[in-house]
N, CA, C and O atoms as a DFTB+ gen file, in Angstrom:
424 C
 N C O
     1  1      82.693      81.558      93.151
     2  2      84.026      81.975      93.048
     3  2      84.589      81.790      94.504
     4  3      84.043      82.493      95.355
     5  1      85.496      81.038      94.883
     6  2      86.149      80.981      96.050
     7  2      87.307      82.076      96.305
     8  3      88.234      82.302      95.528
     9  1      87.046      82.792      97.700
    10  2      88.148      83.727      97.797
    11  2      89.137      83.140      98.838
    12  3      88.863      82.363      99.753
    13  1      90.215      83.613      98.549
    14  2      91.420      83.169      99.464
    15  2      91.612      84.059     100.702
    16  3      91.727      85.254     100.434
    17  1      91.666      83.757     101.883
    18  2      91.833      84.282     102.927
    19  2      93.276      84.813     103.240
    20  3      94.117      83.959     102.961
    21  1      93.752      85.857     103.690
    22  2      95.189      86.237     103.767
    23  2      95.677      85.869     105.262
    24  3      96.876      85.834     105.539
    25  1      94.533      85.562     106.328
    26  2      94.844      85.371     107.447
    27  2      95.277      84.077     107.813
    28  3      94.639      83.229     107.189
    29  1      96.154      83.573     108.621
    30  2      96.654      82.264     108.816
    31  2      95.552      81.421     109.496
    32  3      94.789      81.831     110.371
    33  1      95.583      80.146     108.949
    34  2      94.421      79.209     109.276
    35  2      94.501      78.926     110.800
    36  3      95.483      79.333     111.422
    37  1      93.607      78.311     111.367
    38  2      93.616      78.161     112.908
    39  2      94.773      77.058     113.048
    40  3      95.541      77.110     114.009
    41  1      94.881      76.067     112.081
    42  2      96.003      75.070     112.505
    43  2      97.426      75.548     112.356
    44  3      98.365      74.884     112.795
    45  1      97.578      76.661     111.756
    46  2      99.174      77.158     111.661
    47  2      99.407      78.140     112.686
    48  3      98.485      78.914     112.941
    49  1     100.508      78.235     113.322
    50  2     100.873      78.873     114.305
    51  2     101.723      80.131     113.912
    52  3     101.867      81.112     114.641
    53  1     102.251      79.981     112.703
    54  2     103.085      81.188     112.178
    55  2     102.212      82.487     111.766
    56  3     101.170      82.443     111.111
    57  1     102.787      83.564     112.235
    58  2     101.950      84.805     111.794
    59  2     102.366      84.974     110.117
    60  3     103.448      84.586     109.676
    61  1     101.468      85.522     109.412
    62  2     101.899      86.119     107.903
    63  2     102.996      87.208     108.045
    64  3     102.876      88.113     108.871
    65  1     103.949      87.111     107.314
    66  2     104.867      88.290     107.187
    67  2     104.674      89.150     105.872
    68  3     104.576      88.590     104.780
    69  1     104.631      90.265     105.982
    70  2     104.305      91.077     104.732
    71  2     105.618      91.175     103.923
    72  3     106.700      91.184     104.510
    73  1     105.528      91.250     102.588
    74  2     106.643      91.328     101.769
    75  2     107.509      92.442     102.137
    76  3     107.046      93.411     102.740
    77  1     108.790      92.358     101.798
    78  2     109.650      93.527     102.161
    79  2     110.563      93.863     100.875
    80  3     111.116      92.997     100.197
    81  1     110.633      95.152     100.660
    82  2     111.547      95.273      99.398
    83  2     112.340      96.627     100.082
    84  3     111.868      97.763     100.115
    85  1     113.629      96.217     100.605
    86  2     114.369      97.119     101.155
    87  2     114.971      98.289     100.171
    88  3     115.222      99.427     100.569
    89  1     115.148      97.867      98.928
    90  2     115.419      98.777      97.758
    91  2     114.311     100.046      97.700
    92  3     114.499     101.246      97.900
    93  1     113.308      99.447      97.414
    94  2     112.166     100.282      97.407
    95  2     111.790     101.374      98.378
    96  3     111.179     102.420      98.157
    97  1     112.331     100.861      99.594
    98  2     112.068     101.842     100.859
    99  2     113.333     102.639     100.788
   100  3     113.185     103.786     101.210
   101  1     114.394     102.378     100.418
   102  2     115.627     103.416     100.242
   103  2     115.308     104.273      98.967
   104  3     115.640     105.454      99.067
   105  1     114.785     103.934      97.910
   106  2     114.285     104.660      96.884
   107  2     113.392     105.739      97.317
   108  3     113.522     106.928      97.025
   109  1     112.433     105.192      98.071
   110  2     111.323     106.420      98.497
   111  2     111.934     107.391      99.379
   112  3     111.741     108.589      99.172
   113  1     112.731     106.950     100.449
   114  2     113.331     107.924     101.318
   115  2     114.309     108.927     100.674
   116  3     114.447     110.082     101.077
   117  1     114.990     108.373      99.617
   118  2     116.033     109.270      98.860
   119  2     115.047     110.228      98.146
   120  3     115.303     111.428      98.246
   121  1     113.957     109.857      97.441
   122  2     113.250     110.630      96.692
   123  2     112.477     111.774      97.455
   124  3     112.223     112.848      96.910
   125  1     112.096     111.456      98.832
   126  2     111.537     112.332      99.718
   127  2     112.516     113.342     100.243
   128  3     112.201     114.501     100.512
   129  1     113.923     112.756     100.395
   130  2     114.906     113.774     100.690
   131  2     115.418     114.713      99.689
   132  3     115.938     115.789      99.984
   133  1     115.253     114.268      98.474
   134  2     115.338     115.442      97.259
   135  2     114.480     116.241      97.039
   136  3     114.832     117.391      96.779
   137  1     113.045     115.900      97.070
   138  2     111.946     116.832      96.814
   139  2     110.996     116.532      97.924
   140  3     110.267     115.544      97.832
   141  1     110.944     117.466      99.169
   142  2     109.920     117.347     100.026
   143  2     108.506     117.535      99.781
   144  3     107.703     117.278     100.678
   145  1     108.087     118.003      98.535
   146  2     106.956     118.097      98.136
   147  2     106.074     116.645      97.949
   148  3     104.843     116.616      97.935
   149  1     106.832     115.612      97.828
   150  2     106.423     114.330      97.671
   151  2     105.760     113.841      98.953
   152  3     104.889     112.974      98.881
   153  1     106.190     114.438     100.302
   154  2     105.771     114.012     101.496
   155  2     104.179     114.187     101.310
   156  3     103.466     113.251     101.672
   157  1     103.656     115.211     100.824
   158  2     102.239     115.350     100.674
   159  2     101.460     114.244     100.104
   160  3     100.318     113.954     100.458
   161  1     102.184     113.610      99.146
   162  2     101.518     112.466      98.320
   163  2     101.454     111.214      99.167
   164  3     100.411     110.560      99.192
   165  1     102.528     110.845      99.871
   166  2     102.585     109.575     100.957
   167  2     102.210     109.613     102.056
   168  3     101.777     108.539     102.473
   169  1     102.186     110.776     103.014
   170  2     102.006     110.962     104.259
   171  2     100.853     110.304     104.746
   172  3     100.928     109.635     105.776
   173  1      99.659     110.435     104.036
   174  2      98.318     109.677     104.319
   175  2      98.151     108.498     104.217
   176  3      97.239     107.950     104.835
   177  1      99.133     107.701     103.277
   178  2      99.087     106.359     103.042
   179  2     100.071     105.407     103.849
   180  3      99.868     104.237     104.175
   181  1     101.162     106.180     104.087
   182  2     102.099     105.414     104.597
   183  2     102.696     105.673     106.050
   184  3     102.924     106.858     106.293
   185  1     102.917     104.971     106.817
   186  2     103.235     105.193     108.490
   187  2     104.655     104.501     108.562
   188  3     105.040     103.601     107.815
   189  1     105.336     105.061     109.555
   190  2     106.712     104.445     109.824
   191  2     106.686     102.867     110.033
   192  3     107.649     102.156     109.745
   193  1     105.654     102.453     110.489
   194  2     105.544     101.076     110.955
   195  2     105.493     100.226     109.845
   196  3     105.767      99.036     110.003
   197  1     105.107     100.765     108.482
   198  2     104.965     100.033     107.355
   199  2     106.385      99.550     106.821
   200  3     106.497      98.619     106.024
   201  1     107.402     100.232     107.307
   202  2     108.785     100.185     106.674
   203  2     109.247      98.655     107.276
   204  3     109.007      98.422     108.460
   205  1     109.855      97.711     106.513
   206  2     110.509      96.384     107.087
   207  2     111.729      96.970     107.971
   208  3     111.998      96.440     109.049
   209  1     112.351      97.915     107.560
   210  2     113.738      98.122     108.298
   211  2     113.231      99.384     109.367
   212  3     112.654     100.433     109.080
   213  1     113.589      98.966     110.446
   214  2     113.165     100.040     111.614
   215  2     113.957     101.407     111.308
   216  3     113.463     102.511     111.537
   217  1     115.244     101.212     110.764
   218  2     115.897     102.709     110.605
   219  2     115.218     103.369     109.589
   220  3     115.084     104.589     109.679
   221  1     114.786     102.789     108.674
   222  2     113.843     103.372     107.473
   223  2     112.678     104.249     107.828
   224  3     112.340     105.361     107.420
   225  1     112.082     103.290     108.848
   226  2     110.905     104.184     109.437
   227  2     111.190     105.126     110.392
   228  3     110.316     105.906     110.770
   229  1     112.364     105.150     110.852
   230  2     112.592     106.353     111.743
   231  2     113.101     107.477     110.974
   232  3     112.772     108.614     111.313
   233  1     113.994     107.257     109.809
   234  2     114.166     108.265     108.699
   235  2     112.930     108.832     108.440
   236  3     112.719     110.018     108.694
   237  1     112.050     108.066     107.935
   238  2     110.736     108.599     107.272
   239  2     109.947     109.242     108.342
   240  3     109.275     110.202     107.964
   241  1     109.868     108.891     109.755
   242  2     109.305     109.795     110.521
   243  2     109.950     111.181     110.891
   244  3     109.308     112.163     111.265
   245  1     111.263     111.118     110.739
   246  2     112.102     112.339     111.073
   247  2     111.925     113.372     109.805
   248  3     111.971     114.582     110.027
   249  1     111.723     112.875     108.475
   250  2     111.214     113.650     107.288
   251  2     109.805     114.116     107.677
   252  3     109.608     115.297     107.391
   253  1     108.865     113.535     108.209
   254  2     107.435     113.748     108.303
   255  2     107.419     115.009     109.302
   256  3     106.814     116.058     109.076
   257  1     108.230     114.712     110.511
   258  2     108.271     115.812     111.544
   259  2     108.734     116.962     111.153
   260  3     108.134     117.994     111.451
   261  1     110.117     116.981     110.268
   262  2     110.739     118.170     109.694
   263  2     109.822     118.919     108.542
   264  3     109.668     120.140     108.569
   265  1     109.317     118.208     107.680
   266  2     108.257     119.010     106.890
   267  2     107.195     119.425     107.426
   268  3     106.810     120.516     107.004
   269  1     106.412     118.806     108.430
   270  2     105.084     119.211     109.114
   271  2     105.679     120.644     109.885
   272  3     104.898     121.549     110.177
   273  1     106.894     120.718     110.124
   274  2     107.178     121.965     110.793
   275  2     107.493     123.056     109.766
   276  3     107.925     124.112     110.227
   277  1     107.330     122.948     108.355
   278  2     107.771     123.746     107.392
   279  2     109.178     124.071     107.179
   280  3     109.585     125.142     106.728
   281  1     109.991     122.940     107.580
   282  2     111.594     123.091     107.239
   283  2     111.906     122.195     106.178
   284  3     111.117     121.337     105.783
   285  1     113.099     122.389     105.690
   286  2     113.415     121.440     104.562
   287  2     114.188     120.155     105.344
   288  3     114.936     120.361     106.299
   289  1     113.928     118.889     104.850
   290  2     114.284     117.814     105.289
   291  2     115.141     117.195     104.048
   292  3     114.757     116.762     102.962
   293  1     116.617     117.330     104.686
   294  2     117.650     116.660     103.814
   295  2     118.731     115.938     104.692
   296  3     118.439     115.861     105.885
   297  1     119.702     115.498     104.379
   298  2     120.624     114.895     105.095
   299  2     121.352     115.738     105.883
   300  3     121.886     115.280     106.893
   301  1     121.487     117.075     105.552
   302  2     122.290     118.017     106.433
   303  2     121.279     118.551     107.452
   304  3     121.789     119.043     108.458
   305  1     120.049     118.547     107.387
   306  2     119.115     119.207     108.396
   307  2     118.909     117.997     109.578
   308  3     118.845     118.144     110.799
   309  1     118.837     116.906     108.873
   310  2     118.394     115.683     109.711
   311  2     119.365     115.039     110.511
   312  3     119.127     114.320     111.481
   313  1     120.786     115.420     109.918
   314  2     122.010     114.662     110.555
   315  2     122.025     114.825     112.123
   316  3     122.278     113.875     112.864
   317  1     121.749     116.041     112.561
   318  2     121.913     116.280     114.163
   319  2     120.740     115.466     114.814
   320  3     121.072     115.014     115.910
   321  1     119.726     115.222     114.516
   322  2     118.725     114.438     114.845
   323  2     119.148     112.963     115.063
   324  3     118.842     112.380     116.102
   325  1     119.805     112.408     114.144
   326  2     120.229     111.091     114.273
   327  2     121.402     110.912     114.947
   328  3     121.656     109.845     115.506
   329  1     122.193     111.907     114.951
   330  2     123.512     111.856     115.940
   331  2     123.175     111.741     117.487
   332  3     123.782     111.053     118.307
   333  1     122.010     112.613     117.725
   334  2     121.475     112.534     119.136
   335  2     120.575     111.248     119.504
   336  3     120.087     111.096     120.624
   337  1     120.391     110.251     118.339
   338  2     119.469     109.349     118.625
   339  2     120.309     108.187     118.826
   340  3     120.981     107.724     117.905
   341  1     120.297     107.581     120.269
   342  2     120.905     106.375     120.843
   343  2     120.871     105.065     120.097
   344  3     121.802     104.301     119.844
   345  1     119.438     104.965     119.767
   346  2     119.318     103.732     118.844
   347  2     119.865     103.495     117.566
   348  3     120.091     102.369     117.123
   349  1     120.131     104.832     116.817
   350  2     120.918     104.801     115.739
   351  2     122.396     105.026     115.706
   352  3     122.932     105.052     114.599
   353  1     123.112     105.190     116.767
   354  2     124.408     105.571     117.128
   355  2     125.133     104.436     116.749
   356  3     126.229     104.719     116.263
   357  1     124.833     103.054     116.824
   358  2     125.654     101.827     116.539
   359  2     125.682     101.739     114.984
   360  3     126.570     101.062     114.465
   361  1     124.819     102.345     114.254
   362  2     125.006     102.273     112.687
   363  2     125.933     103.265     112.341
   364  3     126.746     103.008     111.454
   365  1     125.945     104.367     112.901
   366  2     126.763     105.499     112.500
   367  2     126.118     106.123     111.244
   368  3     125.671     105.503     110.279
   369  1     126.151     107.627     111.449
   370  2     125.436     108.650     110.592
   371  2     125.823     108.367     109.098
   372  3     124.962     108.743     108.302
   373  1     126.860     107.824     108.588
   374  2     127.265     107.688     107.178
   375  2     126.523     106.352     106.939
   376  3     125.982     106.271     105.836
   377  1     126.404     105.353     107.712
   378  2     125.562     104.117     107.258
   379  2     124.020     104.618     107.057
   380  3     123.242     104.241     106.180
   381  1     123.818     105.413     107.929
   382  2     122.360     105.727     107.728
   383  2     122.026     106.368     106.428
   384  3     121.020     105.998     105.822
   385  1     122.787     107.292     105.961
   386  2     122.545     108.152     104.908
   387  2     122.917     107.317     103.657
   388  3     122.418     107.678     102.592
   389  1     123.701     106.290     103.668
   390  2     124.240     105.444     102.448
   391  2     122.906     104.573     102.337
   392  3     122.553     104.215     101.213
   393  1     122.278     104.277     103.268
   394  2     121.032     103.246     103.065
   395  2     119.821     104.011     102.377
   396  3     118.954     103.343     101.814
   397  1     119.745     105.372     102.410
   398  2     118.654     106.021     101.922
   399  2     119.014     107.012     100.866
   400  3     118.186     107.659     100.226
   401  1     120.335     107.088     100.727
   402  2     120.665     108.085      99.536
   403  2     120.450     107.386      98.262
   404  3     120.758     106.200      98.148
   405  1     119.870     108.148      97.177
   406  2     119.671     107.672      95.853
   407  2     120.939     107.352      95.214
   408  3     121.933     108.040      95.445
   409  1     120.973     106.303      94.384
   410  2     122.137     105.995      93.853
   411  2     121.930     106.350      92.061
   412  3     120.797     106.288      91.585
   413  1     122.958     106.662      91.305
   414  2     122.842     106.659      89.916
   415  2     123.037     105.426      89.402
   416  3     123.828     104.603      89.864
   417  1     122.189     105.235      88.250
   418  2     122.250     104.215      87.437
   419  2     123.220     104.548      86.373
   420  3     123.184     105.610      85.752
   421  1     124.136     103.558      86.169
   422  2     125.103     103.977      84.919
   423  2     124.794     103.120      83.587
   424  3     125.442     103.321      82.560
C-alpha cells in the first residue's frame, strides 16, 4: 500500500497551506466566550497560531490568558484589552466582536 506524503516534493517551491474555515474559528471563539469551561477541552490541543485569521488567534490567546487567571472571559471583560491593542485598533472593537459573536440560525 503506497502512502501519500503531505510534504511538498523537491521539485515544487510552493509550501503547503493548511485548510482554513473562518466560520468554524468564529463559532469556536463564540462558544468559548459563552461558556469558559470549554477552554479546558481545547487549550491543550489548539494554539493561537493554529487560527488562519490573526485576529482570531489574538482573541483566543486573550480568552486563554483571562481564564487562566480565573476570570470570566466575555466581550465585556476583554474589550479593554483589545482597545489598548494597537494591532487591532484599525479593525475597531465592534468589528472584532462581530467576527467572533455567535449568530442565531433562523
